[in-house]
C-alpha positions in Angstrom: 23.4 -57.2 11.4 24.3 -54.1 13.5 22.8 -53.7 16.9 20.2 -50.5 17.1 20.7 -49.3 20.4 18.2 -47.2 22.3 20.4 -44.4 22.6 20.6 -44.4 18.9 17.0 -44.4 18.4 16.4 -41.3 21.1 19.0 -39.6 19.4 17.6 -39.8 16.4 13.9 -39.2 17.7 16.0 -35.8 19.2 17.2 -35.0 16.0 14.3 -35.6 13.9 11.4 -35.7 16.1 10.3 -38.4 14.1 8.2 -41.4 16.5 10.7 -43.6 18.0 9.2 -47.1 16.0 10.3 -44.9 12.8 13.4 -43.8 13.8 14.3 -47.1 15.0 12.8 -48.3 11.8 15.3 -46.2 9.6 18.2 -46.9 11.8 17.3 -50.9 10.7 17.3 -50.0 7.5 20.4 -48.3 7.4 22.8 -50.1 9.3 22.7 -47.3 11.9 24.0 -45.0 10.1 22.9 -41.7 11.7 23.1 -39.6 8.6 21.6 -41.8 6.2 19.2 -42.9 8.9 17.7 -39.2 8.6 17.5 -38.9 4.7 16.0 -42.3 4.7 13.4 -40.6 7.0 13.4 -37.2 5.3 12.4 -39.5 2.1 9.7 -41.2 4.0 8.1 -37.8 5.2 8.4 -36.4 1.6 6.5 -39.6 0.5 3.9 -39.1 3.4 3.8 -35.4 2.3 2.7 -36.2 -0.9 -0.1 -38.5 -0.5 -1.9 -35.8 1.5 -1.2 -33.4 -0.6 -4.8 -33.0 -1.7 -6.4 -33.1 1.5 -8.1 -29.8 2.0 -6.4 -27.5 5.1 -8.9 -25.3 6.8 -7.6 -25.2 10.3 -4.3 -23.0 10.8 -2.3 -20.5 12.7 -0.3 -17.2 12.5 3.0 -16.2 13.4 5.1 -12.9 14.1 8.6 -12.5 14.5 10.3 -9.4 14.3 13.8 -8.4 15.0 15.4 -7.2 18.3 15.5 -3.2 17.3 12.1 -3.9 15.9 13.3 -2.5 12.2 12.5 -5.9 10.3 9.4 -8.2 11.0 7.8 -11.3 9.2 4.0 -12.5 9.3 3.3 -15.9 8.0 0.2 -18.0 7.6 0.3 -21.7 7.6 -2.7 -23.9 7.0 -3.7 -27.5 8.4 -6.2 -30.0 8.5 -7.9 -29.9 12.0 -7.9 -26.9 14.9 -5.9 -30.2 16.9 -3.1 -29.7 14.6 -2.9 -26.1 14.7 -2.7 -25.9 18.7 0.0 -28.5 18.8 3.3 -27.2 20.3 5.4 -28.7 17.1 3.0 -26.8 14.8 3.2 -23.7 16.9 7.6 -24.2 16.5 6.8 -24.5 12.9 5.2 -21.4 12.8 7.3 -19.6 15.0 10.3 -20.6 12.6 9.2 -19.6 9.5 8.6 -16.4 10.6 12.1 -15.9 11.9 13.0 -16.7 8.6 11.0 -14.6 6.9 11.8 -11.8 9.2 15.3 -12.2 7.9 15.5 -13.4 4.5 11.9 -12.3 3.1 9.3 -14.0 1.4 10.6 -14.3 -2.1 11.6 -18.2 -3.3 10.7 -18.9 0.2 10.3 -23.0 0.1 13.5 -22.9 -1.7 15.6 -20.8 0.9 18.5 -22.3 3.1 17.5 -22.4 6.6 18.7 -19.8 9.3 18.7 -21.6 12.1 19.9 -25.8 11.0 20.3 -27.5 7.9 18.3 -28.2 4.9 15.4 -25.8 3.8 12.4 -24.3 3.7 10.7 -26.9 1.7 12.7 -30.0 4.0 11.1 -28.5 6.7 7.3 -28.3 6.1 7.6 -31.9 4.6 9.4 -32.7 8.3 6.3 -31.1 10.3 4.0 -33.0 7.8 5.4 -36.2 8.2 5.6 -35.9 12.1 2.2 -34.5 12.9 0.5 -36.4 9.8 -1.7 -34.0 8.2 -1.4 -31.7 5.0 -0.3 -28.4 5.5 0.6 -25.1 3.2 2.3 -21.8 3.4 -0.6 -19.9 2.5 0.8 -16.3 3.0 4.1 -15.1 3.9 5.3 -10.9 3.9 8.4 -9.1 4.9 8.0 -5.9 6.5 11.0 -3.4 6.6 11.6 0.2 8.2 14.8 2.7 8.6 13.4 4.3 11.9 10.9 3.7 14.0 9.4 0.1 14.6 7.2 -2.7 13.7 5.1 -4.2 16.5 2.6 -7.2 16.1 -0.3 -9.0 17.4 -1.7 -12.3 17.2 -4.9 -13.0 18.8 -5.8 -15.4 20.8 -7.5 -18.0 18.8 -3.8 -17.8 17.0 -6.0 -17.6 13.8 -5.5 -13.6 13.0 -2.6 -11.9 12.6 -1.5 -8.2 12.7 1.9 -6.5 11.8 1.8 -2.4 12.1 5.1 -0.9 11.0 5.5 2.6 12.4 8.0 4.8 10.6 9.8 7.4 11.9 11.7 10.8 10.1 14.4 9.6 12.9 15.8 7.2 15.5 13.0 6.3 18.2 13.7 4.1 21.0 11.0 5.1 23.0 8.4 2.7 24.7 6.0 4.6 23.9 6.2 3.8 20.3 6.3 0.1 20.8 2.9 0.3 22.9 1.4 2.0 20.0 2.0 -0.3 18.0 0.5 -3.0 19.7 -2.4 -1.1 20.4 -3.4 -0.5 17.0 -2.6 -3.8 15.9 -5.3 -5.0 18.7 -7.8 -2.8 17.6 -7.2 -4.1 13.5 -7.9 -7.7 14.5 -10.8 -6.9 16.8 -12.3 -4.6 13.9 -11.6 -7.0 11.3 -11.4 -4.2 8.6 -11.7 -5.3 4.8 -8.7 -2.2 4.5 -6.5 -0.1 6.8 -6.8 3.0 4.6 -9.9 4.2 3.2 -8.5 3.9 -0.1 -8.3 0.8 0.0 -12.0 0.4 0.9 -13.2 -2.2 -2.1 -15.6 0.0 -4.6 -18.3 -2.7 -3.9 -18.6 -1.6 -0.2 -18.5 1.8 -0.7 -21.3 1.6 -3.4 -23.7 -0.3 -0.9 -22.9 2.2 1.9 -24.0 4.9 -0.8 -27.1 3.0 -1.8 -28.2 2.3 1.6 -27.1 5.4 3.8 -27.1 7.7 0.7 -23.3 8.7 1.4 -19.7 7.1 1.7 -18.9 6.2 5.3 -15.7 4.0 5.2 -13.8 5.7 2.4 -14.6 7.5 -0.6 -14.1 6.2 -4.5 -11.8 9.0 -5.2 -9.5 8.9 -2.6 -7.2 6.7 -4.7 -6.9 9.8 -7.1 -6.1 12.0 -3.8 -2.8 13.8 -5.2 -3.7 14.7 -8.4 -7.3 15.8 -7.5 -5.7 18.0 -4.9 -2.7 19.2 -7.3 -4.4 20.5 -10.1 -7.8 21.4 -8.7 -7.7 25.5 -7.9 -10.8 25.6 -6.2 -11.0 25.7 -2.1 -15.0 24.8 -1.4 -14.3 26.3 1.9 -14.8 29.8 0.7 -16.3 31.5 -1.8 -15.6 32.4 -5.2 -16.9 35.8 -7.1 -18.7 34.9 -10.4 -18.5 37.2 -13.3 -15.2 38.5 -12.7 -13.2 36.7 -15.7 -11.4 34.2 -13.8 -11.8 30.2 -14.3 -12.1 27.6 -11.9 -10.8 24.4 -12.3 -12.2 21.4 -10.0 -11.7 17.7 -10.5 -14.1 14.9 -9.6 -16.6 12.2 -9.7 -19.4 12.8 -12.7 -23.0 12.2 -11.6 -26.8 12.4 -12.4 -26.0 13.9 -16.1 -29.3 14.9 -17.9 -29.4 15.7 -21.8 -30.9 19.0 -22.8 -31.3 20.7 -26.2 -30.8 24.5 -26.8 -32.9 26.6 -28.9 -31.2 25.6 -32.1 -32.0 22.4 -31.0 -28.0 21.5 -30.2 -27.7 19.1 -27.0 -26.4 20.5 -24.2 -25.7 18.3 -20.7 -26.6 19.3 -17.2 -24.6 17.8 -14.4 -22.9 17.0 -10.8 -19.5 16.3 -10.2 -18.6 14.8 -6.9 -15.5 16.3 -5.6 -13.3 15.3 -2.2 -14.4 18.7 -0.9 -18.0 19.0 -1.9 -20.0 19.0 -5.1 -20.6 21.2 -8.6 -23.5 21.6 -10.5 -22.1 21.6 -14.2 -23.7 23.0 -17.1 -21.8 22.0 -20.3 -23.4 23.9 -23.6 -24.2 22.7 -26.8 -20.4 23.6 -28.5 -18.4 22.4 -25.1 -20.8 19.3 -25.1 -19.9 18.4 -28.7 -16.6 18.4 -28.5 -16.6 16.1 -24.8 -19.3 14.7 -25.1 -17.6 11.0 -24.8 -16.4 12.1 -21.7 -19.4 13.0 -19.9 -20.9 10.0 -18.5 -21.6 8.9 -15.1 -18.4 7.6 -12.8 -16.0 9.8 -15.6 -13.4 10.8 -13.2 -12.5 14.7 -14.9 -11.5 17.8 -13.7 -13.7 20.8 -15.3 -12.4 23.7 -15.9 -14.6 26.6 -16.9 -16.4 30.5 -15.0 -18.8 30.2 -12.1 -21.8 31.5 -12.7 -22.8 33.5 -9.2 -21.4 33.1 -5.5 -21.2 30.0 -4.7 -19.9 28.5 -1.1 -18.8 25.2 -0.5 -22.3 23.3 -0.9 -23.3 24.8 -4.2 -20.4 25.9 -7.4 -22.1 26.5 -10.4 -19.9 26.0 -12.9 -20.5 26.6 -17.2 -17.6 23.9 -18.6 -15.1 25.1 -21.2 -12.5 22.4 -21.1 -12.6 18.3 -19.9 -9.8 16.4 -18.8 -9.7 12.8 -17.7 -7.8 12.6 -14.6 -6.0 10.0 -16.4 -4.0 13.1 -18.8 -4.1 15.4 -16.2 -0.7 15.6 -14.9 1.0 15.6 -18.4 -1.8 18.7 -19.6 -1.3 20.5 -16.5 2.2 20.1 -15.4 4.2 22.6 -17.7 6.3 24.4 -15.2 6.9 23.0 -11.6 7.6 26.6 -9.7 9.3 27.4 -6.6 8.8 30.3 -4.2 12.1 31.9 -2.6 12.5 34.0 0.2 15.5 36.5 -0.3 19.2 35.6 0.4 17.1 32.2 0.9 19.7 29.7 -1.4 23.8 29.0 -0.3 25.5 27.9 -2.9 25.0 24.8 -1.2 21.4 25.2 -1.4 21.9 25.3 -5.2 23.4 22.1 -5.5 21.7 19.9 -3.1 18.8 21.5 -5.6 20.3 20.5 -9.5 21.5 17.4 -7.7 18.0 16.8 -6.7 16.5 18.4 -10.7 19.0 15.3 -12.2 17.4 12.9 -10.0 14.2 13.5 -11.2 14.6 14.6 -14.7 11.4 15.0 -17.2 9.6 17.5 -19.5 8.9 20.2 -17.0 10.2 23.3 -17.0 11.7 24.4 -13.4 10.8 28.0 -12.8 11.9 30.5 -9.7 9.7 32.8 -8.0 11.7 35.6 -6.1 10.9 39.3 -5.1 13.8 41.7 -5.5 16.2 43.8 -2.8 13.0 46.7 -4.4 10.4 44.5 -3.2 9.8 43.6 -7.6 8.4 40.3 -8.2 10.9 38.1 -10.3 10.5 34.9 -12.3 13.6 33.1 -13.2 13.6 30.0 -15.9 16.1 27.5 -15.1 17.0 27.4 -19.1 19.4 24.0 -18.7 16.9 21.9 -16.4 14.1 19.8 -17.1 12.1 18.2 -13.9 9.8 15.4 -13.9 6.6 16.8 -11.8 5.9 13.4 -10.3 4.6 13.5 -6.8 7.4 12.1 -5.1 9.8 15.0 -6.4 7.0 17.4 -5.8 6.8 16.2 -1.9 10.4 16.6 -1.4 10.6 19.9 -2.5 7.8 21.1 -0.6 9.8 19.1 2.6 12.5 21.6 1.7 10.8 24.7 0.5 7.3 24.5 1.9 4.0 23.1 0.9 2.6 26.3 -0.5 6.0 27.3 -2.6 6.0 24.8 -4.5 3.0 24.2 -6.9 2.3 23.1 -10.9 1.2 25.3 -13.4 0.4 24.9 -16.9 
């Protein structure tokens, strides 16, 4: 029988972190073979982990790790059974290694990933930690963050149970220490506030409805923010400006229908009055019998639509009155209203290199819309040039690139 020395037990203990008596037993069972002893302990740990897998994990901690350049980071949440283990040094060490792992390799197939520092995989590391600390554990959440330029800041609250990662992306390389300080300040604010959402368009609808019911207004956000890009793109009315009624010009506004009231005209045909809540204000809409008959399936409370019609009289930001001619759902708006993408160019603005760059951009965003250029000739005459061999998309990503290049006011979509 092989003699098991104290130094061998100590060595195995340092490698595995398992209790001394368990290390000695493993060496006895494997006749002092260190590699077989490690496998013995690993199998024993898996058995222990399996026995504990049905136990509830209501405590735990959050871990954050970022690369030296601050461009990648990992945020993880691991649960355990007791607060005592959650504060244990070994448990905290496990969370740190897991956050490092996610920062490098991401969260996909996390358990099966080979460890970036050490032998085995993440599942084995979790099993070993369960066996050593004697509690069930679960990797509840994990996420990798990555940016091209800027910095990802993080903050773990003093109780270890709240963690925040804040990616601050810049348009060019930036190593300013103030960026790091800003990221941490924002992360601390989010952790202290415990917000239900980071952006207004992420606030749950039930929270917004409760605010409207109690306060008579939306406070944390607005239900229409999820449609903000389309509402801004295809509405042609500015609630901060007055519009003269009776000049024949039509107005298009987008928003959510509320307070629908049905009426009958003199011929006993049904018509409707309702309001349209928009991001910039509110409109009062009148749908005469012909319009109502055509669009009655859309005239319902909470329907998000675009309405095209004629203003009835002078109006300001609080009271746009509109006689509806056409009603289109927000889901169909981009297809219906996007016939041409328009670009206004200044004289001599486009060099051959600029033309090549625009054509490359257009090919990367092919679609069903025409491309129209608006220019002023040397004599001051307005010209429109249609690119016959080019069809582009009206997707917001393409429009953003064009506006970044030519200016927001010089790029628009028309039907």
